[in-house]
PDB file of N, CA, C and O in Angstrom:
ATOM      1  N   UNK A   1      39.767  21.496 -34.933  1.00  0.00           N
ATOM      2  CA  UNK A   1      38.421  22.004 -34.925  1.00  0.00           C
ATOM      3  C   UNK A   1      37.896  21.967 -33.487  1.00  0.00           C
ATOM      4  O   UNK A   1      37.915  20.925 -32.832  1.00  0.00           O
ATOM      5  N   UNK A   2      37.439  23.091 -33.026  1.00  0.00           N
ATOM      6  CA  UNK A   2      36.951  23.206 -31.650  1.00  0.00           C
ATOM      7  C   UNK A   2      35.433  23.391 -31.668  1.00  0.00           C
ATOM      8  O   UNK A   2      34.905  24.242 -32.385  1.00  0.00           O
ATOM      9  N   UNK A   3      34.736  22.568 -30.856  1.00  0.00           N
ATOM     10  CA  UNK A   3      33.291  22.687 -30.779  1.00  0.00           C
ATOM     11  C   UNK A   3      32.942  23.711 -29.711  1.00  0.00           C
ATOM     12  O   UNK A   3      33.559  23.760 -28.647  1.00  0.00           O
ATOM     13  N   UNK A   4      31.950  24.518 -30.012  1.00  0.00           N
ATOM     14  CA  UNK A   4      31.509  25.504 -29.038  1.00  0.00           C
ATOM     15  C   UNK A   4      30.676  24.816 -27.962  1.00  0.00           C
ATOM     16  O   UNK A   4      29.835  23.965 -28.253  1.00  0.00           O
ATOM     17  N   UNK A   5      30.925  25.199 -26.730  1.00  0.00           N
ATOM     18  CA  UNK A   5      30.155  24.644 -25.608  1.00  0.00           C
ATOM     19  C   UNK A   5      28.777  25.286 -25.603  1.00  0.00           C
ATOM     20  O   UNK A   5      28.637  26.452 -25.972  1.00  0.00           O
ATOM     21  N   UNK A   6      27.753  24.537 -25.189  1.00  0.00           N
ATOM     22  CA  UNK A   6      26.410  25.136 -25.114  1.00  0.00           C
ATOM     23  C   UNK A   6      26.384  26.223 -24.045  1.00  0.00           C
ATOM     24  O   UNK A   6      27.200  26.212 -23.123  1.00  0.00           O
ATOM     25  N   UNK A   7      25.461  27.145 -24.167  1.00  0.00           N
ATOM     26  CA  UNK A   7      25.376  28.207 -23.162  1.00  0.00           C
ATOM     27  C   UNK A   7      25.152  27.619 -21.767  1.00  0.00           C
ATOM     28  O   UNK A   7      24.647  26.505 -21.627  1.00  0.00           O
ATOM     29  N   UNK A   8      25.530  28.377 -20.742  1.00  0.00           N
ATOM     30  CA  UNK A   8      25.430  27.903 -19.360  1.00  0.00           C
ATOM     31  C   UNK A   8      23.991  27.533 -18.978  1.00  0.00           C
ATOM     32  O   UNK A   8      23.786  26.542 -18.278  1.00  0.00           O
ATOM     33  N   UNK A   9      23.012  28.290 -19.411  1.00  0.00           N
ATOM     34  CA  UNK A   9      21.620  28.014 -19.045  1.00  0.00           C
ATOM     35  C   UNK A   9      21.184  26.653 -19.588  1.00  0.00           C
ATOM     36  O   UNK A   9      20.473  25.910 -18.911  1.00  0.00           O
ATOM     37  N   UNK A  10      21.608  26.330 -20.801  1.00  0.00           N
ATOM     38  CA  UNK A  10      21.230  25.047 -21.392  1.00  0.00           C
ATOM     39  C   UNK A  10      21.904  23.896 -20.646  1.00  0.00           C
ATOM     40  O   UNK A  10      21.303  22.834 -20.479  1.00  0.00           O
ATOM     41  N   UNK A  11      23.143  24.093 -20.196  1.00  0.00           N
ATOM     42  CA  UNK A  11      23.842  23.052 -19.454  1.00  0.00           C
ATOM     43  C   UNK A  11      23.183  22.793 -18.101  1.00  0.00           C
ATOM     44  O   UNK A  11      23.168  21.653 -17.634  1.00  0.00           O
ATOM     45  N   UNK A  12      22.644  23.815 -17.472  1.00  0.00           N
ATOM     46  CA  UNK A  12      22.007  23.652 -16.160  1.00  0.00           C
ATOM     47  C   UNK A  12      20.634  22.997 -16.268  1.00  0.00           C
ATOM     48  O   UNK A  12      20.219  22.284 -15.354  1.00  0.00           O
ATOM     49  N   UNK A  13      19.934  23.223 -17.356  1.00  0.00           N
ATOM     50  CA  UNK A  13      18.581  22.690 -17.505  1.00  0.00           C
ATOM     51  C   UNK A  13      18.577  21.188 -17.771  1.00  0.00           C
ATOM     52  O   UNK A  13      17.631  20.503 -17.382  1.00  0.00           O
ATOM     53  N   UNK A  14      19.578  20.678 -18.403  1.00  0.00           N
ATOM     54  CA  UNK A  14      19.587  19.280 -18.784  1.00  0.00           C
ATOM     55  C   UNK A  14      19.419  18.333 -17.591  1.00  0.00           C
ATOM     56  O   UNK A  14      18.611  17.411 -17.696  1.00  0.00           O
ATOM     57  N   UNK A  15      20.123  18.493 -16.472  1.00  0.00           N
ATOM     58  CA  UNK A  15      19.907  17.590 -15.333  1.00  0.00           C
ATOM     59  C   UNK A  15      18.497  17.703 -14.750  1.00  0.00           C
ATOM     60  O   UNK A  15      17.954  16.715 -14.255  1.00  0.00           O
ATOM     61  N   UNK A  16      17.904  18.888 -14.803  1.00  0.00           N
ATOM     62  CA  UNK A  16      16.544  19.048 -14.278  1.00  0.00           C
ATOM     63  C   UNK A  16      15.565  18.269 -15.146  1.00  0.00           C
ATOM     64  O   UNK A  16      14.656  17.625 -14.622  1.00  0.00           O
ATOM     65  N   UNK A  17      15.736  18.318 -16.461  1.00  0.00           N
ATOM     66  CA  UNK A  17      14.866  17.558 -17.358  1.00  0.00           C
ATOM     67  C   UNK A  17      15.041  16.058 -17.146  1.00  0.00           C
ATOM     68  O   UNK A  17      14.065  15.307 -17.145  1.00  0.00           O
ATOM     69  N   UNK A  18      16.276  15.629 -16.967  1.00  0.00           N
ATOM     70  CA  UNK A  18      16.519  14.207 -16.736  1.00  0.00           C
ATOM     71  C   UNK A  18      15.923  13.760 -15.410  1.00  0.00           C
ATOM     72  O   UNK A  18      15.378  12.660 -15.315  1.00  0.00           O
ATOM     73  N   UNK A  19      16.020  14.591 -14.398  1.00  0.00           N
ATOM     74  CA  UNK A  19      15.437  14.264 -13.097  1.00  0.00           C
ATOM     75  C   UNK A  19      13.917  14.190 -13.191  1.00  0.00           C
ATOM     76  O   UNK A  19      13.306  13.284 -12.624  1.00  0.00           O
ATOM     77  N   UNK A  20      13.311  15.122 -13.893  1.00  0.00           N
ATOM     78  CA  UNK A  20      11.857  15.113 -14.068  1.00  0.00           C
ATOM     79  C   UNK A  20      11.418  13.882 -14.864  1.00  0.00           C
ATOM     80  O   UNK A  20      10.405  13.261 -14.540  1.00  0.00           O
ATOM     81  N   UNK A  21      12.162  13.536 -15.884  1.00  0.00           N
ATOM     82  CA  UNK A  21      11.845  12.354 -16.681  1.00  0.00           C
ATOM     83  C   UNK A  21      11.974  11.088 -15.836  1.00  0.00           C
ATOM     84  O   UNK A  21      11.118  10.205 -15.906  1.00  0.00           O
ATOM     85  N   UNK A  22      13.022  10.997 -15.050  1.00  0.00           N
ATOM     86  CA  UNK A  22      13.218   9.829 -14.186  1.00  0.00           C
ATOM     87  C   UNK A  22      12.102   9.733 -13.146  1.00  0.00           C
ATOM     88  O   UNK A  22      11.616   8.637 -12.869  1.00  0.00           O
ATOM     89  N   UNK A  23      11.693  10.852 -12.573  1.00  0.00           N
ATOM     90  CA  UNK A  23      10.609  10.850 -11.587  1.00  0.00           C
ATOM     91  C   UNK A  23       9.298  10.419 -12.234  1.00  0.00           C
ATOM     92  O   UNK A  23       8.525   9.685 -11.620  1.00  0.00           O
ATOM     93  N   UNK A  24       9.035  10.856 -13.448  1.00  0.00           N
ATOM     94  CA  UNK A  24       7.809  10.465 -14.146  1.00  0.00           C
ATOM     95  C   UNK A  24       7.810   8.974 -14.453  1.00  0.00           C
ATOM     96  O   UNK A  24       6.780   8.314 -14.312  1.00  0.00           O
ATOM     97  N   UNK A  25       8.940   8.442 -14.865  1.00  0.00           N
ATOM     98  CA  UNK A  25       9.035   7.008 -15.161  1.00  0.00           C
ATOM     99  C   UNK A  25       8.825   6.196 -13.892  1.00  0.00           C
ATOM    100  O   UNK A  25       8.110   5.194 -13.912  1.00  0.00           O
ATOM    101  N   UNK A  26       9.438   6.614 -12.787  1.00  0.00           N
ATOM    102  CA  UNK A  26       9.272   5.904 -11.513  1.00  0.00           C
ATOM    103  C   UNK A  26       7.813   5.957 -11.060  1.00  0.00           C
ATOM    104  O   UNK A  26       7.281   4.953 -10.587  1.00  0.00           O
ATOM    105  N   UNK A  27       7.165   7.099 -11.197  1.00  0.00           N
ATOM    106  CA  UNK A  27       5.761   7.232 -10.804  1.00  0.00           C
ATOM    107  C   UNK A  27       4.872   6.337 -11.653  1.00  0.00           C
ATOM    108  O   UNK A  27       3.958   5.703 -11.127  1.00  0.00           O
ATOM    109  N   UNK A  28       5.120   6.274 -12.941  1.00  0.00           N
ATOM    110  CA  UNK A  28       4.329   5.407 -13.817  1.00  0.00           C
ATOM    111  C   UNK A  28       4.531   3.935 -13.476  1.00  0.00           C
ATOM    112  O   UNK A  28       3.568   3.169 -13.437  1.00  0.00           O
ATOM    113  N   UNK A  29       5.765   3.540 -13.230  1.00  0.00           N
ATOM    114  CA  UNK A  29       6.031   2.152 -12.871  1.00  0.00           C
ATOM    115  C   UNK A  29       5.409   1.790 -11.530  1.00  0.00           C
ATOM    116  O   UNK A  29       4.891   0.685 -11.370  1.00  0.00           O
ATOM    117  N   UNK A  30       5.452   2.704 -10.567  1.00  0.00           N
ATOM    118  CA  UNK A  30       4.847   2.441  -9.254  1.00  0.00           C
ATOM    119  C   UNK A  30       3.327   2.325  -9.389  1.00  0.00           C
ATOM    120  O   UNK A  30       2.723   1.445  -8.775  1.00  0.00           O
ATOM    121  N   UNK A  31       2.712   3.184 -10.167  1.00  0.00           N
ATOM    122  CA  UNK A  31       1.275   3.104 -10.398  1.00  0.00           C
ATOM    123  C   UNK A  31       0.883   1.816 -11.087  1.00  0.00           C
ATOM    124  O   UNK A  31      -0.134   1.212 -10.743  1.00  0.00           O
ATOM    125  N   UNK A  32       1.669   1.390 -12.049  1.00  0.00           N
ATOM    126  CA  UNK A  32       1.394   0.128 -12.739  1.00  0.00           C
ATOM    127  C   UNK A  32       1.521  -1.052 -11.780  1.00  0.00           C
ATOM    128  O   UNK A  32       0.685  -1.955 -11.787  1.00  0.00           O
ATOM    129  N   UNK A  33       2.569  -1.042 -10.954  1.00  0.00           N
ATOM    130  CA  UNK A  33       2.775  -2.142 -10.011  1.00  0.00           C
ATOM    131  C   UNK A  33       1.643  -2.217  -9.002  1.00  0.00           C
ATOM    132  O   UNK A  33       1.182  -3.307  -8.664  1.00  0.00           O
ATOM    133  N   UNK A  34       1.191  -1.070  -8.520  1.00  0.00           N
ATOM    134  CA  UNK A  34       0.098  -1.067  -7.553  1.00  0.00           C
ATOM    135  C   UNK A  34      -1.218  -1.512  -8.183  1.00  0.00           C
ATOM    136  O   UNK A  34      -1.989  -2.243  -7.561  1.00  0.00           O
ATOM    137  N   UNK A  35      -1.472  -1.081  -9.389  1.00  0.00           N
ATOM    138  CA  UNK A  35      -2.753  -1.423 -10.016  1.00  0.00           C
ATOM    139  C   UNK A  35      -2.820  -2.886 -10.430  1.00  0.00           C
ATOM    140  O   UNK A  35      -3.907  -3.464 -10.442  1.00  0.00           O
ATOM    141  N   UNK A  36      -1.707  -3.493 -10.764  1.00  0.00           N
ATOM    142  CA  UNK A  36      -1.733  -4.889 -11.182  1.00  0.00           C
ATOM    143  C   UNK A  36      -1.619  -5.852 -10.017  1.00  0.00           C
ATOM    144  O   UNK A  36      -1.992  -7.017 -10.156  1.00  0.00           O
ATOM    145  N   UNK A  37      -1.119  -5.411  -8.876  1.00  0.00           N
ATOM    146  CA  UNK A  37      -0.940  -6.321  -7.753  1.00  0.00           C
ATOM    147  C   UNK A  37      -2.163  -6.392  -6.847  1.00  0.00           C
ATOM    148  O   UNK A  37      -2.238  -7.282  -5.999  1.00  0.00           O
ATOM    149  N   UNK A  38      -3.114  -5.489  -6.998  1.00  0.00           N
ATOM    150  CA  UNK A  38      -4.293  -5.505  -6.150  1.00  0.00           C
ATOM    151  C   UNK A  38      -5.270  -6.579  -6.624  1.00  0.00           C
ATOM    152  O   UNK A  38      -5.636  -6.631  -7.799  1.00  0.00           O
ATOM    153  N   UNK A  39      -5.681  -7.425  -5.699  1.00  0.00           N
ATOM    154  CA  UNK A  39      -6.675  -8.438  -5.997  1.00  0.00           C
ATOM    155  C   UNK A  39      -7.782  -8.330  -4.966  1.00  0.00           C
ATOM    156  O   UNK A  39      -7.592  -7.759  -3.893  1.00  0.00           O
ATOM    157  N   UNK A  40      -8.926  -8.877  -5.295  1.00  0.00           N
ATOM    158  CA  UNK A  40     -10.055  -8.819  -4.383  1.00  0.00           C
ATOM    159  C   UNK A  40      -9.789  -9.726  -3.185  1.00  0.00           C
ATOM    160  O   UNK A  40      -9.220 -10.808  -3.328  1.00  0.00           O
ATOM    161  N   UNK A  41     -10.201  -9.283  -2.020  1.00  0.00           N
ATOM    162  CA  UNK A  41     -10.049 -10.075  -0.810  1.00  0.00           C
ATOM    163  C   UNK A  41     -11.171 -11.099  -0.728  1.00  0.00           C
ATOM    164  O   UNK A  41     -12.316 -10.804  -1.071  1.00  0.00           O
ATOM    165  N   UNK A  42     -10.847 -12.268  -0.286  1.00  0.00           N
ATOM    166  CA  UNK A  42     -11.833 -13.333  -0.140  1.00  0.00           C
ATOM    167  C   UNK A  42     -11.863 -13.792   1.305  1.00  0.00           C
ATOM    168  O   UNK A  42     -10.820 -13.941   1.941  1.00  0.00           O
ATOM    169  N   UNK A  43     -13.061 -14.014   1.819  1.00  0.00           N
ATOM    170  CA  UNK A  43     -13.212 -14.508   3.180  1.00  0.00           C
ATOM    171  C   UNK A  43     -13.073 -16.027   3.189  1.00  0.00           C
ATOM    172  O   UNK A  43     -13.235 -16.685   2.160  1.00  0.00           O
ATOM    173  N   UNK A  44     -12.776 -16.565   4.350  1.00  0.00           N
ATOM    174  CA  UNK A  44     -12.689 -18.011   4.492  1.00  0.00           C
ATOM    175  C   UNK A  44     -14.073 -18.614   4.295  1.00  0.00           C
ATOM    176  O   UNK A  44     -15.079 -17.973   4.596  1.00  0.00           O
ATOM    177  N   UNK A  45     -14.129 -19.838   3.793  1.00  0.00           N
ATOM    178  CA  UNK A  45     -15.422 -20.479   3.544  1.00  0.00           C
ATOM    179  C   UNK A  45     -16.123 -20.850   4.850  1.00  0.00           C
ATOM    180  O   UNK A  45     -17.350 -20.811   4.928  1.00  0.00           O
ATOM    181  N   UNK A  46     -15.360 -21.203   5.859  1.00  0.00           N
ATOM    182  CA  UNK A  46     -15.941 -21.486   7.171  1.00  0.00           C
ATOM    183  C   UNK A  46     -15.318 -20.548   8.193  1.00  0.00           C
ATOM    184  O   UNK A  46     -14.181 -20.104   8.041  1.00  0.00           O
ATOM    185  N   UNK A  47     -16.078 -20.259   9.227  1.00  0.00           N
ATOM    186  CA  UNK A  47     -15.565 -19.386  10.275  1.00  0.00           C
ATOM    187  C   UNK A  47     -14.495 -20.122  11.077  1.00  0.00           C
ATOM    188  O   UNK A  47     -14.751 -21.191  11.632  1.00  0.00           O
ATOM    189  N   UNK A  48     -13.306 -19.547  11.132  1.00  0.00           N
ATOM    190  CA  UNK A  48     -12.214 -20.179  11.855  1.00  0.00           C
ATOM    191  C   UNK A  48     -12.424 -20.118  13.363  1.00  0.00           C
ATOM    192  O   UNK A  48     -11.879 -20.946  14.093  1.00  0.00           O
ATOM    193  N   UNK A  49     -13.198 -19.162  13.836  1.00  0.00           N
ATOM    194  CA  UNK A  49     -13.408 -18.988  15.268  1.00  0.00           C
ATOM    195  C   UNK A  49     -14.617 -19.756  15.791  1.00  0.00           C
ATOM    196  O   UNK A  49     -14.829 -19.814  17.003  1.00  0.00           O
ATOM    197  N   UNK A  50     -15.406 -20.342  14.910  1.00  0.00           N
ATOM    198  CA  UNK A  50     -16.627 -21.030  15.320  1.00  0.00           C
ATOM    199  C   UNK A  50     -16.309 -22.218  16.223  1.00  0.00           C
ATOM    200  O   UNK A  50     -15.500 -23.075  15.868  1.00  0.00           O
ATOM    201  N   UNK A  51     -16.947 -22.268  17.391  1.00  0.00           N
ATOM    202  CA  UNK A  51     -16.777 -23.380  18.306  1.00  0.00           C
ATOM    203  C   UNK A  51     -15.515 -23.337  19.135  1.00  0.00           C
ATOM    204  O   UNK A  51     -15.219 -24.302  19.840  1.00  0.00           O
ATOM    205  N   UNK A  52     -14.768 -22.266  19.078  1.00  0.00           N
ATOM    206  CA  UNK A  52     -13.525 -22.146  19.852  1.00  0.00           C
ATOM    207  C   UNK A  52     -13.796 -21.337  21.112  1.00  0.00           C
ATOM    208  O   UNK A  52     -14.652 -20.453  21.102  1.00  0.00           O
ATOM    209  N   UNK A  53     -13.087 -21.620  22.189  1.00  0.00           N
ATOM    210  CA  UNK A  53     -13.283 -20.833  23.410  1.00  0.00           C
ATOM    211  C   UNK A  53     -12.703 -19.432  23.258  1.00  0.00           C
ATOM    212  O   UNK A  53     -11.705 -19.229  22.566  1.00  0.00           O
ATOM    213  N   UNK A  54     -13.336 -18.483  23.905  1.00  0.00           N
ATOM    214  CA  UNK A  54     -12.855 -17.102  23.873  1.00  0.00           C
ATOM    215  C   UNK A  54     -12.638 -16.635  25.305  1.00  0.00           C
ATOM    216  O   UNK A  54     -13.417 -16.964  26.199  1.00  0.00           O
ATOM    217  N   UNK A  55     -11.588 -15.878  25.513  1.00  0.00           N
ATOM    218  CA  UNK A  55     -11.304 -15.336  26.836  1.00  0.00           C
ATOM    219  C   UNK A  55     -11.120 -13.837  26.713  1.00  0.00           C
ATOM    220  O   UNK A  55     -10.844 -13.323  25.629  1.00  0.00           O
ATOM    221  N   UNK A  56     -11.274 -13.145  27.818  1.00  0.00           N
ATOM    222  CA  UNK A  56     -11.076 -11.701  27.849  1.00  0.00           C
ATOM    223  C   UNK A  56     -10.320 -11.352  29.125  1.00  0.00           C
ATOM    224  O   UNK A  56     -10.533 -11.968  30.169  1.00  0.00           O
ATOM    225  N   UNK A  57      -9.449 -10.377  29.036  1.00  0.00           N
ATOM    226  CA  UNK A  57      -8.685  -9.977  30.218  1.00  0.00           C
ATOM    227  C   UNK A  57      -9.508  -9.081  31.132  1.00  0.00           C
ATOM    228  O   UNK A  57      -9.206  -8.956  32.319  1.00  0.00           O
ATOM    229  N   UNK A  58     -10.555  -8.453  30.579  1.00  0.00           N
ATOM    230  CA  UNK A  58     -11.435  -7.613  31.388  1.00  0.00           C
ATOM    231  C   UNK A  58     -12.789  -7.528  30.694  1.00  0.00           C
ATOM    232  O   UNK A  58     -12.918  -7.903  29.529  1.00  0.00           O
ATOM    233  N   UNK A  59     -13.779  -7.044  31.396  1.00  0.00           N
ATOM    234  CA  UNK A  59     -15.104  -6.874  30.793  1.00  0.00           C
ATOM    235  C   UNK A  59     -15.546  -5.438  30.950  1.00  0.00           C
ATOM    236  O   UNK A  59     -15.313  -4.807  31.981  1.00  0.00           O
ATOM    237  N   UNK A  60     -16.195  -4.924  29.901  1.00  0.00           N
ATOM    238  CA  UNK A  60     -16.706  -3.555  29.960  1.00  0.00           C
ATOM    239  C   UNK A  60     -18.040  -3.528  30.685  1.00  0.00           C
ATOM    240  O   UNK A  60     -18.284  -2.660  31.523  1.00  0.00           O
ATOM    241  N   UNK A  61     -18.892  -4.473  30.364  1.00  0.00           N
ATOM    242  CA  UNK A  61     -20.159  -4.630  31.080  1.00  0.00           C
ATOM    243  C   UNK A  61     -20.596  -6.083  30.971  1.00  0.00           C
ATOM    244  O   UNK A  61     -20.006  -6.839  30.199  1.00  0.00           O
ATOM    245  N   UNK A  62     -21.590  -6.486  31.706  1.00  0.00           N
ATOM    246  CA  UNK A  62     -21.996  -7.892  31.736  1.00  0.00           C
ATOM    247  C   UNK A  62     -22.775  -8.309  30.501  1.00  0.00           C
ATOM    248  O   UNK A  62     -22.975  -9.504  30.287  1.00  0.00           O
ATOM    249  N   UNK A  63     -23.219  -7.371  29.686  1.00  0.00           N
ATOM    250  CA  UNK A  63     -23.990  -7.695  28.490  1.00  0.00           C
ATOM    251  C   UNK A  63     -23.138  -8.176  27.335  1.00  0.00           C
ATOM    252  O   UNK A  63     -23.682  -8.708  26.367  1.00  0.00           O
ATOM    253  N   UNK A  64     -21.825  -8.012  27.393  1.00  0.00           N
ATOM    254  CA  UNK A  64     -20.967  -8.432  26.299  1.00  0.00           C
ATOM    255  C   UNK A  64     -19.829  -9.326  26.819  1.00  0.00           C
ATOM    256  O   UNK A  64     -18.690  -8.875  26.940  1.00  0.00           O
ATOM    257  N   UNK A  65     -20.143 -10.587  27.125  1.00  0.00           N
ATOM    258  CA  UNK A  65     -19.083 -11.492  27.572  1.00  0.00           C
ATOM    259  C   UNK A  65     -18.189 -11.890  26.385  1.00  0.00           C
ATOM    260  O   UNK A  65     -18.577 -11.735  25.227  1.00  0.00           O
ATOM    261  N   UNK A  66     -17.018 -12.393  26.683  1.00  0.00           N
ATOM    262  CA  UNK A  66     -16.075 -12.797  25.628  1.00  0.00           C
ATOM    263  C   UNK A  66     -16.645 -13.925  24.785  1.00  0.00           C
ATOM    264  O   UNK A  66     -16.349 -14.005  23.592  1.00  0.00           O
ATOM    265  N   UNK A  67     -17.443 -14.788  25.365  1.00  0.00           N
ATOM    266  CA  UNK A  67     -18.002 -15.910  24.611  1.00  0.00           C
ATOM    267  C   UNK A  67     -18.964 -15.445  23.509  1.00  0.00           C
ATOM    268  O   UNK A  67     -19.201 -16.189  22.558  1.00  0.00           O
ATOM    269  N   UNK A  68     -19.508 -14.261  23.613  1.00  0.00           N
ATOM    270  CA  UNK A  68     -20.414 -13.747  22.579  1.00  0.00           C
ATOM    271  C   UNK A  68     -19.679 -13.305  21.324  1.00  0.00           C
ATOM    272  O   UNK A  68     -20.311 -13.030  20.304  1.00  0.00           O
ATOM    273  N   UNK A  69     -18.366 -13.232  21.384  1.00  0.00           N
ATOM    274  CA  UNK A  69     -17.606 -12.788  20.216  1.00  0.00           C
ATOM    275  C   UNK A  69     -17.592 -13.837  19.112  1.00  0.00           C
ATOM    276  O   UNK A  69     -17.485 -13.481  17.939  1.00  0.00           O
ATOM    277  N   UNK A  70     -17.694 -15.103  19.447  1.00  0.00           N
ATOM    278  CA  UNK A  70     -17.596 -16.170  18.449  1.00  0.00           C
ATOM    279  C   UNK A  70     -18.783 -17.119  18.509  1.00  0.00           C
ATOM    280  O   UNK A  70     -18.623 -18.310  18.240  1.00  0.00           O
ATOM    281  N   UNK A  71     -19.964 -16.629  18.851  1.00  0.00           N
ATOM    282  CA  UNK A  71     -21.114 -17.508  18.981  1.00  0.00           C
ATOM    283  C   UNK A  71     -21.839 -17.758  17.659  1.00  0.00           C
ATOM    284  O   UNK A  71     -22.796 -18.531  17.629  1.00  0.00           O
ATOM    285  N   UNK A  72     -21.409 -17.124  16.564  1.00  0.00           N
ATOM    286  CA  UNK A  72     -22.013 -17.365  15.266  1.00  0.00           C
ATOM    287  C   UNK A  72     -23.176 -16.466  14.930  1.00  0.00           C
ATOM    288  O   UNK A  72     -23.749 -16.606  13.849  1.00  0.00           O
ATOM    289  N   UNK A  73     -23.551 -15.560  15.789  1.00  0.00           N
ATOM    290  CA  UNK A  73     -24.669 -14.657  15.496  1.00  0.00           C
ATOM    291  C   UNK A  73     -24.163 -13.326  15.021  1.00  0.00           C
ATOM    292  O   UNK A  73     -24.957 -12.433  14.726  1.00  0.00           O
TER     293      UNK A  73
END
């Protein structure tokens, strides 16, 4: 008993459907991973730079010294 082979057009379409299905599954998994891994950002309770010296390699003008970057204001 010999089975008839499917027509050529049907044989060519099958890999395209599988590729589209695989791409959809990957996209869904990537979206799920991104949506579940995102958490809200939290700031430190105290300023880590408070009271520390600041230096600058150059100054743009005299109104903004490097020490004003961490003065707490």
